[in-house]
C-alpha positions as CSV (number, residue, x, y, z in Angstrom):
1,X,16.8,-3.9,-16.1
2,X,14.7,-6.7,-14.6
3,X,11.8,-5.6,-12.4
4,X,12.1,-6.3,-8.7
5,X,9.2,-8.1,-7.0
6,X,7.8,-6.0,-4.1
7,X,4.7,-8.2,-3.4
8,X,4.5,-10.1,-0.2
9,X,3.8,-13.7,-0.8
10,X,2.4,-15.8,2.1
11,X,2.8,-19.5,2.6
12,X,-0.1,-21.6,4.0
13,X,1.7,-21.9,7.3
14,X,2.1,-18.1,7.8
15,X,0.0,-16.9,10.9
16,X,-1.8,-14.3,8.8
17,X,-2.8,-16.9,6.2
18,X,-4.0,-19.2,9.0
19,X,-6.0,-16.3,10.6
20,X,-7.7,-15.6,7.3
21,X,-8.7,-19.2,6.8
22,X,-10.4,-19.3,10.3
23,X,-12.6,-16.3,9.6
24,X,-16.3,-16.8,8.9
25,X,-15.9,-15.1,5.6
26,X,-12.5,-16.6,4.6
27,X,-12.7,-15.5,1.0
28,X,-13.0,-11.8,2.0
29,X,-10.3,-12.2,4.7
30,X,-7.8,-13.8,2.3
31,X,-8.1,-10.7,0.1
32,X,-7.0,-8.5,3.0
33,X,-3.7,-10.2,3.8
34,X,-0.3,-9.9,2.1
35,X,0.1,-7.3,-0.6
36,X,-3.4,-6.0,-1.5
37,X,-5.5,-3.1,-2.5
38,X,-8.7,-2.3,-0.5
39,X,-11.7,-1.4,-2.8
40,X,-14.7,-0.5,-0.6
41,X,-16.6,1.8,-2.9
42,X,-14.9,1.5,-6.2
43,X,-11.9,-0.2,-7.8
44,X,-9.2,0.8,-10.4
45,X,-10.6,0.7,-13.9
46,X,-7.7,-1.3,-15.3
47,X,-6.0,-4.5,-14.1
48,X,-2.5,-3.3,-15.0
49,X,-0.7,0.0,-14.4
50,X,2.8,1.2,-15.0
51,X,3.3,4.4,-13.1
52,X,6.1,6.7,-12.0
53,X,6.9,6.8,-8.3
54,X,7.6,9.5,-5.7
55,X,9.2,7.8,-2.7
56,X,9.1,9.4,0.8
57,X,11.4,8.1,3.5
58,X,9.1,7.8,6.5
59,X,11.3,5.8,8.7
60,X,11.7,8.8,11.1
61,X,8.1,9.7,10.9
62,X,5.1,10.1,8.6
63,X,5.1,13.1,6.3
64,X,3.6,16.5,7.1
65,X,1.5,18.7,4.8
66,X,4.7,20.7,4.1
67,X,6.5,17.6,2.9
68,X,3.7,17.0,0.3
69,X,3.3,20.5,-1.1
70,X,6.7,20.2,-2.8
71,X,5.8,17.0,-4.7
72,X,4.4,16.5,-8.1
73,X,2.1,13.4,-7.7
74,X,-0.4,13.7,-10.4
75,X,-1.0,10.2,-11.9
76,X,1.9,8.7,-10.0
77,X,2.4,6.3,-7.1
78,X,3.3,7.9,-3.8
79,X,5.4,5.3,-2.0
80,X,5.7,5.6,1.8
81,X,8.8,3.8,2.9
82,X,8.3,3.3,6.6
83,X,10.6,0.3,7.1
84,X,8.0,-1.4,9.2
85,X,7.9,-4.7,7.2
86,X,11.7,-4.7,6.7
87,X,12.4,-4.1,10.4
88,X,9.6,-6.1,12.0
89,X,8.4,-8.8,9.6
90,X,4.8,-9.2,8.6
91,X,1.7,-9.9,10.5
92,X,3.0,-9.9,14.0
93,X,2.2,-7.7,17.1
94,X,5.2,-5.4,16.6
95,X,4.2,-4.9,12.9
96,X,0.6,-4.1,13.8
97,X,1.5,-1.8,16.7
98,X,4.1,0.3,14.8
99,X,2.4,3.6,14.0
100,X,2.6,4.3,10.3
101,X,-0.6,6.3,9.8
102,X,-1.1,9.6,8.0
103,X,-2.6,12.6,9.7
104,X,-6.1,13.3,8.1
105,X,-5.0,16.8,6.9
106,X,-1.9,15.3,5.3
107,X,-4.1,12.8,3.5
108,X,-6.2,15.7,2.2
109,X,-3.0,17.5,1.0
110,X,-1.9,14.3,-0.8
111,X,-5.3,13.9,-2.5
112,X,-5.2,17.5,-3.8
113,X,-2.0,16.4,-5.7
114,X,-4.0,13.6,-7.5
115,X,-1.8,10.5,-7.1
116,X,-3.1,7.3,-8.8
117,X,-1.9,5.2,-5.9
118,X,-0.5,5.5,-2.3
119,X,1.7,2.5,-1.7
120,X,3.0,1.6,1.8
121,X,5.2,-1.1,3.3
122,X,2.9,-1.4,6.3
123,X,-0.7,-2.2,7.2
124,X,-2.3,0.9,5.7
125,X,-2.4,4.7,5.9
126,X,-5.1,4.9,8.6
127,X,-5.3,3.4,12.1
128,X,-6.7,-0.1,12.4
129,X,-10.5,-0.4,12.0
130,X,-12.8,2.5,11.1
131,X,-10.1,5.0,10.3
132,X,-8.4,2.6,8.0
133,X,-11.5,2.1,5.9
134,X,-12.5,5.7,6.0
135,X,-9.1,6.8,4.7
136,X,-9.2,4.2,1.9
137,X,-12.7,5.4,0.9
138,X,-11.6,9.0,0.9
139,X,-8.8,8.0,-1.5
140,X,-11.2,6.0,-3.7
141,X,-13.5,9.1,-4.0
142,X,-10.4,10.9,-5.5
143,X,-9.5,8.1,-7.9
144,X,-6.6,7.1,-5.7
145,X,-6.1,3.6,-4.4
146,X,-4.0,2.4,-1.4
147,X,-1.7,-0.7,-1.8
148,X,-0.6,-2.2,1.5
149,X,2.1,-4.5,2.7
150,X,4.7,-4.2,-0.1
151,X,8.2,-5.5,0.6
152,X,10.7,-2.6,0.4
153,X,14.3,-2.3,1.4
154,X,16.4,0.9,1.6
155,X,18.5,0.1,-1.5
156,X,15.3,-0.5,-3.5
157,X,13.5,2.5,-2.1
158,X,16.4,4.8,-3.0
159,X,16.4,3.5,-6.7
160,X,12.7,3.1,-7.3
161,X,11.6,4.9,-10.5
162,X,8.3,3.1,-11.5
163,X,5.9,0.5,-10.4
164,X,4.2,-2.2,-12.4
165,X,0.9,-3.0,-10.6
166,X,-1.2,-6.0,-11.6
167,X,-4.6,-6.2,-9.8
168,X,-6.6,-9.4,-9.5
169,X,-10.0,-8.0,-10.3
170,X,-11.6,-11.5,-10.3
171,X,-11.6,-11.6,-6.5
172,X,-15.0,-10.8,-5.1
173,X,-13.6,-9.5,-1.8
174,X,-13.1,-5.8,-1.1
175,X,-9.5,-6.7,-0.7
176,X,-7.9,-7.6,-4.0
177,X,-4.5,-9.2,-4.3
178,X,-1.9,-7.1,-6.1
179,X,1.4,-8.1,-7.8
180,X,3.8,-5.1,-7.5
181,X,7.1,-5.0,-9.3
182,X,9.6,-2.1,-9.0
183,X,11.5,-0.7,-11.9
184,X,14.8,0.8,-10.6
185,X,16.7,3.8,-11.9
186,X,19.5,3.0,-14.2
């Protein structure tokens, strides 16, 4: 089966791309748009990973700690399917204002299960600003990395078995572009 591309590619005329170009540190800003991984204190050791997935349907709300205790996440990618990008498009006010953040205690529960990645089809797992960075740093301390802004649809989310993750480690920004491909169940 051919892998399905889940990375969000932006053209030069996309508003998020134009915003990043206007920033005083455009190189850093470019790393934080589209599908990317934030690496504030450390980064993944390898540039390529192929990991099994556990997909949670979060379209009706983000998971609770009880939702997490039943999962086997060690070394896997926890995929949070919020439907935000699918419903609202990327980089607009509705997308940014749709609340798709984890509760701090739920993040703690996830991290005790030792996933390699948390992957989300939204702007991140913490609220914009300080909480966003704090949550990413907490993940990094546990050897887990957050990949933001993947394109995910219901049919793909239902069949997702593995992810192929390629990280551009040459980028000097704390935001590193990521190519994510989904391998579907047979």
